[in-house]
N, C-alpha and C positions, 0 to 999 in steps of 0.2 A: 195060419192068424185070420181070425176072426175080423172083418171090418169094422166092425166098434172098437176093438183093441187096436186097429192100425190106427184109424182114428183117434181114438184114447193118445197114445202113443207120439203116434206125429205132435197135436197140439202139446201135451208133454214138454217135446223138445223143442217146440217152438217157445214158447209160455219161459222158458229156464235159460235159451241162448238172450231169449230178451232181456230180463231182469238182469241176467249176470253179467251179458258183454253188451248189447246196442244200448239199454237206459241210461245207464252210469256215463258212457263214453261221449252219449252226440245228446243225449236229454240233460243231465243235471238234474236238477229238481226244477224244470219247469212243470207243473201239471197240464199243460194246454200240448204240450210236447210230449207227454207221457198218453196222453189220450188220444193223438195223432195217430202216434207209434200203434194204438193196441189199435185203432183202425187198421192202419195199413199190417198189421201182423194177423189181425181175422183174416182179412179179406186175402193174404199169402197162404193163408191154410185153404179157404173156400176154395181158391184156385188150382194149389195142390188135390185136392180131393175131390172137384170138379173132374179134374186130368184122368184121373184114375178111374171113381164109378162112375162118370156121365154114360149114359145108355146099357150099361150093365144093366143084369138081373140079378141082382144083388137086394138081399132087402135086409131092410136093419131092422133089431129089434129094439124098443124102447120102454123099457117098462113093460108094460103086458098088452103091446099094440106092436103090431109089424109094419113097418112103411117101405117104402118102392120110391 
C-alpha cells in the first residue's frame, strides 16, 4: 500500500468515526465543540502518521511534486 493511500484511508476512518459516533454523542449541536473536536481529530491523525513515517526515506507524491 502506498503512503498516500494509507494516509487517505486513515483520515477517512477518523472522519467517519468522528462524524458518526463521537460528535453526535459528545458534542451535539454546539459548533464551538465541533471545531475543538475537529482540531483534536486532526492532531490525532498527525500524531499517528508522524510515528509511522518520521525519519523514513519515504517520498510522497503531491500532484506533480515529490515531497520528503
